[in-house]
N, C-alpha and C positions, 0 to 999 in steps of 0.2 A: 597765592591762595588766600581766600577770604577767611577771617578768623573763625566764623561759624562753620565753614567747610572744614577747616583744620580740626576743630574740636570734634565735629561729627566723625571725621575719618579716624581720629585718634581713639574715639570711643569704639568705633566699629572694629578697629584693629585689636583693641583691648578685649573686646568680647570674643574675638577669634582666638587670641592668645589664652584666654581663660578656659577654653575648651568647653564652653556651654553648648549643650545640644539644643539647637533651635531649628525648626523646619524652614522658617523664613527669616531673613534679616529684619529686625524690628525697625520701625520708624523712630528715629531719635529726636524727640522733641526738646528744643532748647528755648527757654524763656528767661526773661530778665527778672530776677527776684524783686519783690516789692520793696524790700529793705536793701538799700545800697550796700550796707556792710556785709551782706550775705554773698556778694559776688556780682560779676558782670553777666554771667550765663549760668543757668541751672537746668538740670535735667532730672525728671522723675523716672528715668529709665529703669533703675533698680526696682522701683515699686511695680512698674508695669511688667517686669520679667518674673516677679516673685511667684505668682501662681503657676506659670509655665515651668519654672525650674524647681519649684517646691522648696525654695530657700527663703530665709528672712531677707527683706530688702537691704538692710544695712550690711549683711554679710556679702550680698551680691555687689553692693557699692564698693566694699573694701577690696574684693577680688578684682573688680574692674580698675580701680585706681592703682592697685599694685602693678597692673599690667600696662598702665599708660606710659608712653614714652613721649614726653612733651618737649617742644622747642622753647627755650626761655625767651626767644624773641616774640613768641605768641602768647604764652601763658606764664604768668609769674608764679601762681600757686593754685592748688586744688584742695578743696575741703569737702568732707562729708557732713551733712547737717540733718538734724531731725531724724525721721525714720529711715532715711536713705537717699536724700537729695545729694547729687554730686554738683558742687559749685566751683566755677572757674573764675579766676581773676586775671584780666588781661595784663600783659606786660606793656609798659609805656611805649617802647618802640613799635609794637603792633598797632597801637592807636594812632601814633604819628604817621606811620606808613599808610594806614588805611585812607587817610585824607587824599594822598596821591593816587591810590588805587581807584578811589571813586571818580576822581577827575579823569584818570586814564580810561576807565571803563565807560564813562559817559552815560549815554542812554541805555546801555546794557547793564548798568549796575542794578542789582536786585534780582536779575533774572537767573534762572538755574535750569538744570536738566532733570530736576526731580521727577517729572512725569515721563521722561524718556519716550516722548512721542505717543503716549497712550491716548487713544481716541475717546473723547468725552463729548456728549451732546447735552446741551442745556436748552430746555424748552420753557419759554416764559412769555407772559402776557396772554397770548392765544385767546384774546377776547372775541366773543361772538361778533361777526361783522354785521351787527344790527344797529349799531349806534357809535357815536364818537367814544374814544378812549377816555376813561375817567381817572381820578387821582390814585386809585388803588392800582390801576394799570401803570401809571407813572412810577409808582414805587416798585412794582414788579420789574418794569423795564430797566430802571436804574440798577436794581439788585442783580438781575440776570446779566446785564451787559458788563458791569464792573467785575462780577465774579468770573465771567468768561475771560476778560482781560487778565485777571490774576492767574487763571489756569494756564493761559498761554505764556505768561511770564514765568511760570513754574515749569515750563517744558512740556505741557500737554498739547495735543492737537484737539483743541476745544472748538465746538461749532454752536452757533446760535440758531434756534429754529422757532418758527411761529406756526402753530397748527391752526389752519383755517377751517372752522366749522361751517362749511358752505353747503351742507346737505341736511335734510330733515325738516321738522315741523317749523322751527323758528324762522327758517329762510322763506318758507311758504307764507307764514304770517307777515313777514317783512314785505313780500310782494303784494299781499292783499292790502296792507296798510298804505303802501305807496300808491296803489291803484285808487284807493278811496280818496287820498289827498289830490291825486291828479284829476279825478272826476269833479271834486269840489272846486278846484281851480277853474274848471270849465263851466261852473254853475250848476252842476248836476249833483244832487245829494246822494252821497254814498258813505255810510258810517264806517269809521275805523273799528275793527273788531275790539271788543273789550279787552281780550288777551293779546291784542296786537301792539304795535309800536306807535306811540302818540307824540314822539319828540318833534320839535319844530324843524329839525334838520330834514325831515321828510317833506315838510311843506316847502322848504327851499328847493329840494330836489324836484318836487312836482312842478314848481314854477319854471325851473330850468328846462324840464321836458316839454312843457307847454310852449315856452319860447322857441324851442328847437323844432318840435314836431307838430305843434298845434293840436287839433283834435283828431289826429290820425288814428289814435288807439281807442277812441271813445266807442267806436262801433263794434269792437271785438267782444266775443263772449267773455263774461267776467272771469271765468277760470283761466282762459287762455291769456287774458290781459294780466292776471295775477302772476302767471308763470313768467311772462315776458318781463314784468316789472320786478320780479324777484331777482333776475339776473342784472337788471339795470341798477337796482338798489345795492346788490351785493358788490358789484364792481365799483360803484360810487363810494361805498363805505370802506372797501379795502384800499382804494386810492387815498381816501382821507386818513385812514389809520397809518398807512405807509408814510404819508407826508408828515403826520404828527411825530412819528418815530424818527424819521430822518432829521427833523428839526431838533429833536431831543438827542441826536447823535447816536442813535441805536440803529445799526444796520445788520439785518439778518443774513445768514448764509443760505437759508432756505425758508420759503413760505410753502408749507406742505398742505395740500388740499385734501380734506376728507372725501370729497367727491371722487378724486382720483383713486383713493384707497378703495372705496366701494366698487368703482368700476373695474378694478383689478381682480376682484373676487377674493381679496385677502381674508375677509371674514369667513368665507366658505372653507378656506384652507385651515383656519383655526378650528372650526367645527369638526372638520375631518380628523384633525390630529387629536382633539379632545376625545372624540368618539373612539378612535383606534386605541387610545391609551386607557380607555375605561374611566375617563375623567368627567364624562357627562352622562346624563340620563334624561328620559322623558317622563313628565308628570303633569297631569291636568292639561295636556295639549301643548305644553311649553317644553323647551330644552333647557336643562339646568347644568351648571358647572359645580362640581363637588369642591367648592372653595373652602368649605369647613375642614377639609383634610389638610389644608395648607395654611392654617392659622387664622382664617376669617371666621367671624362669629356664626355665619350660616351660609348655606349654598345660595348661588345667585343665578338669575335667569339670563340665558344667552339669546334665546329666541322666544318671542311672545306667542301666545295662543293663536294669534292671527298670522303667524309666520314672519313677523318683522324682527330683524336683528335689533337687539337692545343697544343703547349707547355704549354699555359696558363691553359688549362683544366687539364693536367697532374700535373702541379704545384699546382692547387687547391686541387687535390686529395692527393698530398703529404702533404700539410699543414693540411688538414683535418685528415690525418693519424696521424700526430703529436698529435693533440688534442685527438684522439681516444686512443692514448697510455697513456693518463693521464697527459699530460703537461698542466699546467694552463697558462703558458705564453711561447711564442716562439719568439726568437730574431734571425733575419737574418742579415748577413753582406754581402752587395752587393757592386759591383763596381759602379763608377759614371755613367756608361752608362745605369744602371738599375734604375735611379732615377724616371723615368716616369712610372715604373712598380709598384711602391708602392701603388698608389691609387686603381688600379684595383684589386690587391691582397687583400687589406684591404676591398674593396667592396665585394669581393667574400666571405670572412670570416664573414663579418657582415651579409650577406645574409644567411649564414649557421647557424647563431645564436650565433656567438662568439663575446664577448664584444670587443670594439675597443682597449682597453688597453691590451688585451691578445696577440696582435701581434705588434711587433716593428721591425723596420728596421734601421740599421745604415749604412751609405754609407762610404766605405773606399776609401779615395781619392788617387790620383796618387802619385807615388814616383819618384823623380829625383835623380839619383846617380851622385855625384860630385867627381872628382879627380883633384887636383891642381886647384880648382876653376872652372873647366869646366865640362859640362854635359857629362856623359858616356852614349853613345847611343847604343853601340853594345857589344855583348858578345865576349870574346876572343875565346871561343870554338865553339859556334853554329852560331854566326854571326847575328841571327835574334832577339833573346830575351836575356835579362840578367837573367840567371837562379838563383834561390834561392840558390842552392848548391854552385854556384860559389862565391856568396857574402859571404856565411857562411864560406867557406874555407879561404877567404881573411881577414875578420874582426873577425871571431869567433862567436859562438852562443850567448854568453853573450852580446856582443856589438850589434848584430843584433836585438835581442829581446828587449833590453833596448831602442835603438834608435827608433824602430818602434812604441813604445808607449809613446815616450817623447813629442809628439805633439797631439793636439786634432785630433781625427780620421776624423773629418769633414774638416780638412785642408790638402791641398797638402803638401808634405814634401820634403825637400832636405836632402839627406843622404850623408854626407861628409865622404868619405872613409878614407881620410888622418887623419881626427880628430878622427874617430872611432878606429884607430889603434895607436893613439898617447899615449905614456906612460907619461902623465903629467896631472896636475890638469885641463887643458883645456878640456880634455876628460871627460865628466860626468860619464861614466861607470868606468873609472879608478879612478876618484875622490871618488865615493861612495864605491867602493870595497877597496880602500886604507884606508878609514876611518875604515872599519871593520878590516882590517889587522893591522892597527895601534893599535886598542884597544886590539887585541889579543897579540900584542907585549908588550903593557903596562902590561897586566895581567901576561905574562911570566916574564917580568922584576921584577915585585913585588915578585913573587915566588923565583926568583934568589937572591933577596935581603933578603930572609928569612921571607917575610911577608906571613903568612898563611891566605888565603882568605876564610873566613867562608861563610856558606850558606846565612846568614843574618847578618847585622850589623846596628848599630845606625846611622841613616842618618840625625839626627837633626842639625848637623853642616853644612849641605848644605844650603847655603842661599845667596851667592854672586850673582851678576847679571848674569854671564856666566853660573853658575850652574843652576839657576832658568830657564834661557832660554832653556837649554838642556832639563830639566824635562818637561817644558811646551810643547816643541816640541814632546817629546815622548808620552805625554798624548793625542796628536791629532790622533795617529795611528788608534784606533778603529773607530773613526768618519771618517777618510780618507777612510777606506774600505767601510763604509756604503754609503758615498757620491759617491764613484765609481759606486756602483750598482744602486743607485737612479738616477744618471745622465748619466749612461753609459759612463763614462769618465775614462778609465784605466790610462790615462796620470797622474792622480792625484798621483798614487803610485810612479812613477819615479820622479815626481817633489818633492814629499815628502821626499824620501830618500836623494835627493840632499840637501834639507833644514836641515835634521838631520845631515848629514855629515858636513855641513857648521857650524852649531852651536857647534858641538863637536870639530871640528878643532879649532874654535875660543876659546873655553874653554881650550883646550890643550895648545894653544900658550900663554894663559894668566896665567895658573896655573900648578904647578907641581902636579902630582897625588900621587906619592910616596914621602912623606915628613917625617920630624922628628916627627911630631904629629901623633901618631898611630890612634887615633880616627878619625881625619880628613882623613888620608890615607885610612882607611877602608871605610869611607863614600864615598870618591871619587872613590874607586875601585868598590863599589856597583853601582855608577852612570855609570861608564864605562861598567860594565857588563850589566846593563839595556839597555844602548845604543846599545851595540853589539847584544843583543837579539832582539831588535826592528829592527835593520838593517837586521839581519838574517831572521826574520819573513817576512819582506817586500821583501827580495831577493827571498824567497820561492814563494811568490805570482808572482813575475816577472819571475820566472824560470831561475834565474841566480845564479852563484856560489858565495859562501861566503868565499873568500880566507883568510887563516890565516897568510900567508906570501906574500909579494910582493916586 
């Protein structure tokens, strides 16, 4: 059993022994204290239970610790600190054995059954198929993909989904815009609508159509041509977006089309249910949802005066479809301009009977690209937006994915292109990948020196400060993953691998791994292997490569 699991189980048993009356077993958060002298693991459990139990946190902490039955091979001592933190200090045999457990578990180290197969759906990017993906889409793709990886590692049945807005006014405008470009390529003047799409990517597509079809479509009625070209442009842009995401190592479980939702009549079913429950009413020729009864600032229109369903109604139907497909929780990633949309969507789902905690939204904040300390505002190719493909070509997939989750998603971020391509320790991507490559080099060197590295070895000689610091950091990995999904904070993984790299580099600079002492050499090689395994496992979550040479 891993030390964190042991401590969690001990705490859960102590809670049961204490006869606390709790409707649900609490999630037991374990963090590493900022000050090393305060312990190796700390939990604020007593504080979180205080209100529920109506007791002072410190008193709860005392009752829990009195009921703890601890194995001295795992925990050396327990202390209560401050208002009620329960702090644990690992026993040295526990640390030494953990190195072998990591090697034994291999790629499975860090994984848990925390989610117990609970079905979670993450919808991210979902950019309109009217143009290439931009750098904000790149950030959303990295965040959503890495978070899905973490959910799966924590035992959830997590699925990625892209919602394709392939119906409505913007698709019609796309067709009209492409039609105008097509006619221009044939020497016939036809203006792109002012509110249409002016990107050069439509010029490229129009030329492809001319090369393939010639002037076959020129004689069509303008409206019919626009409808035809809407579908051409839509499929072209979807293919392009898929290719961009594939290159970015993001593969969706489902591309869900709005047009299919509309064709199914799902929005009509929502209207029927709303009306039957008295949650809608007619006013000024429109149909309104009583969203103000569910926490929204005002009621919202579901059907306009001319009988058209609003985007909001379609979106309600889409989210209801998610729950109908068996997902227990759905998580959306939206841009900052959608912040005001959260309350109305939550109100609709509450009205339809879904618990508040079953729907969550994370806002992906803006990205500023920097080059030579100055903001890059224009694309070299298109001129209007900075494309995701363009950034990936310049900095690489590894750097792009890593940098986009290296900050809290709630914060705007500056992406320094110069730093992302720098081959030095200043570049965090280079720094962590170099740590992995360095360990691979150490293991190769040992074999070159005639040291046969066994599957397991005695690690009892591991005990100096730097060795213990490395082991304690490796021990944090399973909890890092769990905290990522509890708090929706994928940046914890990128921060963590930088900490692992730092403690290993520090150990390496202080101590030789291959020494004259065979027992010590083998123990340190085990430590190096365990560190390499944890880095590789974390890199898998981040979707970046684990180089063996650099």
